[in-house]
C-alpha positions as CSV (number, residue, x, y, z in Angstrom):
1,M,272.6,-96.1,278.6
2,T,270.1,-98.9,276.8
3,Q,270.4,-102.4,277.4
4,V,268.9,-104.5,274.6
5,E,268.1,-108.4,275.1
6,I,267.4,-110.7,271.9
7,E,265.6,-114.0,273.1
8,Y,265.8,-116.6,270.5
9,C,264.7,-120.0,270.3
10,V,267.9,-122.5,270.2
11,P,266.1,-125.8,269.2
12,C,264.4,-123.9,266.1
13,G,267.9,-122.7,264.9
14,M,267.3,-118.9,265.4
15,L,271.0,-118.0,266.6
16,D,271.7,-116.7,262.9
17,R,268.8,-114.4,262.8
18,A,269.6,-113.1,266.5
19,Q,273.1,-112.6,265.6
20,D,272.1,-110.7,262.7
21,L,269.9,-108.5,264.6
22,Q,272.6,-107.9,267.2
23,H,274.9,-106.7,264.6
24,A,272.4,-104.4,262.9
25,L,272.0,-102.7,266.3
26,L,275.4,-102.1,267.2
27,D,276.2,-101.1,263.8
28,E,273.5,-98.5,263.9
29,Y,273.6,-97.4,267.6
30,G,277.2,-98.7,268.8
31,E,278.3,-96.7,272.0
32,R,274.6,-95.4,272.7
33,L,274.0,-98.9,273.7
34,D,275.1,-100.6,277.1
35,A,274.7,-104.0,275.7
36,V,273.1,-106.2,273.3
37,A,272.6,-109.7,274.8
38,L,271.5,-112.9,273.2
39,V,269.4,-114.8,275.6
40,T,268.7,-118.3,274.6
41,G,265.3,-119.8,275.1
42,D,262.9,-122.1,273.5
43,G,259.2,-122.9,272.4
44,G,259.8,-120.8,269.2
45,V,260.4,-117.8,271.2
46,F,262.1,-114.6,269.2
47,E,261.3,-111.3,271.3
48,V,263.5,-108.2,271.4
49,R,263.2,-106.1,274.7
50,A,264.9,-102.6,275.3
51,D,265.5,-101.9,278.9
52,G,262.9,-104.5,279.7
53,E,260.2,-103.1,277.3
54,Q,259.3,-105.5,274.7
55,V,259.7,-103.9,271.0
56,F,259.3,-107.1,268.9
57,D,257.5,-110.4,269.5
58,K,257.7,-112.9,266.3
59,D,254.1,-114.2,267.2
60,A,252.7,-110.4,267.1
61,D,254.8,-108.7,264.7
62,E,256.1,-109.2,261.2
63,Y,260.0,-109.8,261.2
64,D,261.7,-106.6,259.7
65,V,265.0,-106.1,260.7
66,D,265.0,-102.1,260.0
67,A,261.5,-101.8,262.0
68,I,263.4,-103.4,264.9
69,V,266.5,-101.3,264.9
70,E,264.1,-98.3,264.6
71,S,262.0,-99.5,267.7
72,V,265.3,-99.8,269.8
73,G,266.4,-96.4,268.4
74,E,263.5,-94.7,270.5
75,Y,265.3,-96.1,273.6
76,A,268.6,-95.6,272.6
77,S,267.9,-91.7,271.5
78,A,266.0,-91.3,274.8
79,T,269.2,-92.1,277.0
80,A,271.6,-90.3,274.8
């Protein structure tokens, strides 16, 4: 099963965004995901990794919950 990590900047106040994304992923894929872990960070980080592979980085990608969920879905479907 797929493991997802959402690394977010604590000092920047990105916890709400990370939790919203976590909720969206669990709503969409539920039991097909082994875990959706929130990982604390700093320095403005907001990255999403599925099975260790980066699928989103706020420095390189536009934040779009639906697009991130879809990207994670490629990993969840491959392991289903």
